[in-house]
VEXLUMLUM-804939 format. One record per residue: x, y, z of N, C-alpha, C in turn. Coordinates in steps of 0.001 Angstrom, whole numbers, padded with zeros to 6 digits, always signed. Example, Ala and Ser with C-alpha at 12.3 -4.5 7.8 and 13.67 -1.06 7.14 Angstrom:
BEGIN
+013190-005690+007800+012300-004500+007800+013200-003300+007800
+012850-002250+007080+013670-001060+007140+012900+000030+007870
This chain:
BEGIN
+000840-001198+000000+000000+000000+000000+000874+001247+000000
+000490+002229-000806+001283+003454-000920+001373+004195+000411
+002539+004756+000674+002745+005536+001894+002596+007032+001657
+002540+007419+000381+002433+008833+000033+001278+009030-000947
+000538+010108-000783-000548+010412-001709+000031+010938-003018
-000790+010971-004042-000300+011445-005337+000133+012905-005272
-000538+013694-004446-000156+015106-004331+001185+015253-003617
+001432+014413-002634+002722+014443-001943+003850+014033-002891
+003604+013007-003696+004605+012553-004654+004879+013628-005695
+003818+014231-006201+003972+015290-007210+004781+016452-006646
+004566+016773-005385+005287+017880-004766+006775+017590-004668
+007132+016358-004317+008547+015992-004227+009185+015985-005612
+008436+015553-006621+008943+015610-007993+009264+017051-008377
+008385+017958-008023+008588+019369-008346+009754+019950-007555
+009858+019587-006294+010894+020161-005433+012295+019692-005824
+012457+018398-006078+013791+017870-006363+014150+017976-007843
+013166+017784-008711+013401+017910-010147+014003+016696-010811
+014256+015628-010048+014937+014459-010609+014283+013163-010147
+014039+012273-011120+013573+010918-010814+014564+009923-011444
+015483+009360-010660+016361+008318-011199+015537+007080-011528
+015931+006363-012586+015220+005132-012914+016192+004062-013373
+015910+002832-012979+016782+001723-013372+016077+000405-013096
+016644-000676-013662+016194-002027-013339+017396-002948-013208
+017333-003817-012231+018299-004900-012109+017603-006027-011360
+017864-007267-011754+017173-008382-011105+017894-008899-009863
+018963-008219-009482+019699-008549-008259+019231-007607-007150
+018520-008155-006186+017934-007321-005130+018997-006620-004295
+020073-007312-003979+021104-006708-003128+021836-005587-003862
+022118-005795-005135+022728-004737-005945+021783-003546-006060
+020516-003834-006240+019520-002774-006374+019419-001941-005103
+019559-002576-003949+019531-001846-002682+020698-000861-002591
+021850-001278-003078+023027-000408-003038+022869+000775-003990
+022247+000524-005148+021959+001613-006080+020993+002601-005431
+019963+002068-004813+018955+002906-004161+019574+003745-003052
+020424+003137-002242+021047+003864-001126+021988+004951-001642
+022728+004662-002723+023628+005667-003287+022848+006871-003794
+021723+006611-004459+020874+007714-004944+020317+008507-003766
+019907+007796-002733+019365+008442-001536+020427+009299-000852
+021615+008750-000693+022703+009500-000060+023081+010733-000879
+022879+010651-002205+023161+011787-003071+022083+012856-003045
+020971+012553-002393+019916+013544-002244+018619+013238-002978
+018601+012177-003784+017364+011814-004487+016336+011306-003485
+015086+011640-003727+014015+011182-002839+012917+010454-003600
+013233+010089-004838+012321+009300-005657+013137+008256-006414
+012534+007108-006667+013171+006093-007497+012100+005398-008323
+012298+005379-009640+011423+004620-010523+012123+003315-010876
+011576+002216-010399+012114+000900-010709+011438+000420-011990
+012192+000372-013075+011608+000035-014371+011452-001481-014489
+010257-001946-014241+009988-003380-014096+009935-004081-015445
+011100-004393-015983+011164-004954-017331+011666-006390-017380
+011866-007003-016239+012407-008357-016238+011524-009332-015483
+011778-010617-015665+011046-011647-014935+011263-011490-013432
+010204-011686-012694+010212-011605-011235+010612-010220-010717
+010393-009211-011557+010728-007845-011146+009939-007427-009909
+008725-007940-009783+007899-007567-008629+008516-008062-007320
+009233-009194-007373+009869-009700-006166+011010-008778-005733
+011774-008317-006698+012872-007390-006397+012302-006081-005855
+011244-005590-006507+010648-004332-006059+010127-004447-004629
+009519-005570-004307+009024-005760-002948+010139-005667-001925
+011281-006262-002243+012428-006194-001341+012953-004759-001221
+013001-004058-002350+013472-002675-002343+012572-001778-001502
+011277-001971-001642+010323-001149-000905+010450-001361+000597
+010568-002610+001007+010751-002914+002429+012037-002266+002950
+013075-002348+002149+014363-001759+002526+014246-000243+002679
+013570+000387+001707+013422+001849+001748+012633+002286+002982
+011558+001576+003277+010728+001929+004434+011523+001811+005728
+012346+000778+005812+013092+000518+007040+014336+001379+007183
+015060+001590+006064+016383+002200+006153+016510+003607+005558
+015582+003987+004661+015730+005249+003927+014493+006126+004090
+014341+006778+005226+013142+007583+005477+012966+008693+004445
+011765+008785+003902+011467+009824+002927+011709+009411+001492
+012227+008203+001277+012446+007718-000093+011128+007219-000655
+010744+007760-001820+009461+007430-002436+009694+006468-003591
+009190+005253-003444+009401+004207-004438+008254+004150-005439
+008616+004071-006716+007619+003934-007765+008057+002900-008777
+007177+002582-009716+007458+001562-010720+007184+002109-012110
+008093+001813-013051+007921+002227-014431+007744+001040-015361
+007454+001339-016626+007239+000325-017659+006040-000563-017348
+005053-000007-016657+003825-000741-016343+002883-000638-017547
+002365-001774-018002+001606-001777-019254+000140-002166-019118
-000313-002527-017921-001728-002865-017768-002163-002665-016320
-003469-002642-016111-004024-002367-014790-003666-003446-013777
-003590-004699-014246-003249-005782-013332-001865-005605-012737
-000904-005243-013587+000459-005013-013099+000501-003811-012161
-000245-002758-012501-000287-001570-011642-000825-001935-010266
-001874-002736-010224-002468-003148-008948-001490-003986-008137
-000768-004884-008822+000223-005717-008141+001290-004859-007478
+001822-003895-008223+002898-003074-007678+002397-002127-006581
+001167-001673-006691+000625-000849-005608+000458-001679-004342
+000101-002956-004502-000007-003846-003343+001351-004078-002700
+002412-003924-003494+003775-004081-002983+004371-002759-002498
+003551-001703-002472+003994-000443-001891+004380+000651-002858
+004091+000492-004151+004435+001541-005122+003669+002825-004818
+004393+003919-004779+003792+005225-004503+003479+006001-005777
+004011+005541-006897+003649+006112-008188+003874+005076-009281
+003097+005207-010341+003136+004277-011466+003434+005068-012733
+004452+004628-013470+004825+005284-014728+004611+004293-015871
+003986+004761-016938+003658+003883-018059+004247+004427-019358
+004584+003549-020312+005124+004023-021586+004066+004631-022497
+002787+004302-022232+001685+004798-023066+000537+005240-022169
-000439+005913-022762-001638+006344-022037-002662+005213-022043
-002970+004700-020864-003972+003636-020737-004974+004016-019654
-006234+004046-020035-007269+004475-019100-007500+003451-017995
-007253+002157-018274-007451+001151-017226-006469+001369-016071
-005261+001803-016397-004274+002090-015347-004677+003346-014582
-005183+004339-015291-005649+005566-014627-006709+005245-013588
-007625+004373-013937-008738+004044-013040-008248+003386-011758
-007379+002374-011873-006945+001667-010664-006049+002545-009796
-005259+003422-010416-004407+004326-009631-005244+005407-008946
-006195+005976-009669-007043+007013-009078-007873+006464-007924
-008274+005202-008047-009068+004574-006990-008304+004563-005674
-006978+004456-005760-006140+004410-004557-005417+005724-004283
-005731+006743-005086-005087+008057-004970-003565+007955-005119
-003139+007099-006037-001723+006922-006342-001395+007673-007627
-000296+008427-007610+000100+009183-008796+000441+008237-009934
-000046+008540-011124+000328+007785-012324+000783+008779-013381
+001827+008418-014087+002433+009308-015072+002517+008569-016404
+001568+008820-017322+001547+008094-018587+002459+008711-019639
+003047+007855-020455+003854+008332-021565+002969+008912-022653
+003181+010172-022991+002373+010859-023997+003288+011513-025036
+002763+011643-026268+003571+012227-027332+002849+013259-028167
+001592+013567-027797+000838+014600-028505+000076+015443-027499
-000311+016627-027923-001101+017491-027048-002445+016847-026734
-002996+016123-027675-004274+015442-027452-004131+014390-026354
-003049+013596-026411-002818+012592-025374-002603+013240-024017
-001835+014317-023995-001573+015020-022738-002874+015548-022138
-003704+016140-022973-004975+016678-022493-005873+015568-021963
-005906+014446-022658-006726+013324-022198-006204+012795-020865
-004890+012711-020718-004314+012247-019458-004729+013160-018305
-004710+014446-018550-005098+015399-017506-006580+015296-017192
-007391+015033-018202-008817+014814-017960-009058+013596-017080
-008143+012638-017179-008243+011416-016379-007579+011558-015010
-007098+012772-014694-006558+013034-013364-005058+012999-013231
-004331+012989-014346-002874+012941-014290-002297+014253-013768
-001381+014156-012795-000735+015345-012234+000498+015742-013044
+001318+014750-013392+002561+015004-014131+002634+014024-015302
+002694+014570-016505+002728+013760-017717+004166+013372-018045
+004358+012144-018457+005666+011695-018921+005784+011947-020422
+006794+012696-020817+007065+012908-022239+008055+011842-022670
+007593+010946-023554+008433+009803-023927+008206+009423-025386
+009299+009142-026101+010709+009315-025696+011156+010763-025829
+011753+011281-024771+012099+012692-024711+013049+013149-025803
+013977+012272-026222+014948+012692-027223+014317+012888-028598
+013168+012310-028836+012467+012500-030108+011786+013864-030148
+011256+014288-029022+010492+015534-028971+011349+016747-028615
+012120+016653-027554+013024+017731-027173+012365+018889-026458
+013174+019807-025920+012661+020956-025168+011712+021843-025969
+011929+021935-027279+011070+022807-028079+009624+022334-028050
+009427+021035-027994+008081+020480-027895+007429+020902-026583
+008210+020865-025497+007693+021281-024193+007253+022733-024237
+008085+023590-024850+007718+025005-024985+006398+025158-025727
+006225+024344-026777+004997+024403-027546+003779+024016-026734
+003932+023032-025865+002821+022586-025008+002502+023625-023939
+003547+024187-023335+003353+025126-022224+002720+026441-022681
+002791+026729-023996+002167+027952-024506+000666+027963-024252
-000089+027041-024864-001531+027018-024652-001941+026382-023327
-001035+025579-022720-001383+024886-021476-000293+025090-020419
-000178+026293-019882+000876+026564-018894+000716+025765-017605
-000463+025211-017388-000712+024420-016181-000192+022986-016285
+000190+022566-017466+000632+021185-017671+002018+020940-017070
+002128+019883-016280+003405+019487-015683+003980+018326-016477
+005231+018456-016914+005836+017485-017815+007143+016937-017248
+007321+015624-017389+008561+014953-016999+009102+014198-018213
+010124+014720-018879+010715+013973-019993+011572+012820-019493
+011488+011706-020188+012342+010555-019922+012907+010078-021252
+014212+009854-021288+014877+009569-022557+015361+010883-023141
+016618+010955-023489+017152+012203-024017+017549+013205-022955
+017576+012773-021689+018010+013646-020596+019397+013182-020158
+020337+014093-020167+021700+013753-019759+022181+014701-018666
+023161+014293-017872+023600+015072-016707+024580+016187-017051
+024231+017015-018025+025088+018146-018381+024327+019451-018162
+025057+020508-017939+024420+021807-017716+023614+022228-018941
+024163+022009-020120+023478+022414-021349+022163+021662-021539
+022203+020352-021361+020994+019550-021568+019920+019877-020536
+020312+019916-019274+019342+020187-018216+018781+021605-018320
+019632+022556-018691+019157+023932-018873+018099+023992-019970
+018341+023268-021060+017377+023239-022149+016008+022762-021690
+015992+021688-020933+014726+021124-020467+014023+022036-019462
+014758+022500-018449+014111+023284-017402+013735+024687-017886
+014528+025263-018760+014154+026551-019340+012897+026426-020200
+012703+025232-020762+011502+024990-021568+010258+024845-020702
+010464+024545-019410+009317+024499-018506+008981+023149-017908
+009904+022160-017981+009583+020866-017382+009524+020976-015865
+008745+020096-015264+008613+020049-013812+009750+019255-013189
+010111+018157-013846+011211+017316-013393+011680+016489-014583
+012761+015767-014399+013278+014909-015467+013488+013508-014924
+013274+012521-015797+013597+011151-015464+014922+010792-016119
+015830+010192-015378+017147+009890-015917+017530+008446-015599
+017784+007672-016664+018107+006265-016494+019556+005948-016758
+019858+005417-017943+021205+004933-018255+022249+006038-018293
+021825+007287-018508+022773+008400-018474+023276+008654-017052
+022539+008139-016070+022926+008287-014670+023411+006956-014088
+022609+005906-014299+022940+004590-013764+023266+003678-014946
+024500+003754-015405+024911+003042-016618+025235+001575-016327
+025279+000774-017385+025668-000632-017255+027097-000745-016721
+027939+000171-017178+029331+000167-016722+029421+000438-015228
+028626+001422-014766+028628+001747-013343+028162+000555-012518
+027120-000116-012992+026610-001281-012273+027622-002424-012282
+028271-002624-013430+029266-003689-013534+030436-003449-012583
+030828-002189-012439+031946-001825-011567+031520-001630-010109
+030203-001605-009912+029641-001379-008570+030207-000096-007951
+030251+000930-008796+030843+002207-008371+029763+003092-007746
+029351+002728-006546+028260+003429-005885+028694+004796-005343
+029973+004959-005094+030488+006270-004671+030310+007280-005805
+030612+006851-007014+030427+007727-008182+028957+008056-008382
+028100+007064-008216+026662+007293-008388+026164+008318-007382
+026570+008184-006141+026171+009161-005121+026650+010565-005498
+027882+010655-005953+028444+011948-006355+027679+012531-007542
+027361+011683-008526+026669+012150-009725+025259+012652-009405
+024559+011932-008541+023217+012357-008148+023279+013715-007454
+024235+013857-006548+024379+015129-005825+024701+016276-006788
+025547+016001-007763+025928+017022-008747+024744+017425-009622
+023957+016448-010048+022795+016732-010896+021765+017554-010145
+021505+017206-008912+020542+017970-008105+021022+019407-007909
+022329+019575-007724+022896+020919-007574+022742+021705-008874
+022956+021047-010017+022786+021705-011322+021349+022158-011509
+020406+021270-011179+018994+021606-011330+018634+022809-010458
+019127+022798-009243+018853+023920-008331+019433+025217-008885
+020626+025141-009447+021273+026315-010014+020494+026840-011226
+020050+025936-012081+019304+026317-013285+017993+026998-012928
+017337+026477-011916+016026+027012-011524+016118+028406-010937
+017300+028774-010432+017453+030123-009864+017447+031158-010972
């Protein structure tokens, strides 16, 4: 069961500006990744459930976060149907991220007041998501659309909150482009938690990188 309401989750997304995301089927390795992100200042984690038995790993991560990492908000990405969304919410997911807009997922998340962030690629999809109660829309794949697309959306709909995923990198130029365009937060996966980093188990670097990215975002927003 979720420990945070959708409004609380949305507020933390807005305040921190960063949602790290990753998947690994090794629960112990995943805990170390989560702790490094937490120590670096991140307060959200999207576990991209793309592998077999991913729900078992997520359950372990959630228990760990509740016990050891106060204030860490756990969510799940790559959710493709209402059944999976319900399963992950039963395992403690505080937010659900989807690659596409699906109304069945909106219904089960809204029923539990859990934030859901659907992948959208048109103004029509974004508007429909908001009609269904979406607080923060996922722009995916972000590298296809870019900051200029966000500017175009924010013109007629300044109230729309957008989180690009894909095409976000930990550089001042890239992050400035996105935040100047008006995004609420960014999702960052392999550009932050790379295969090489995981292979080397370089959690000190991950903690440093998360802290640096959060500092960049804070600087850009000023």
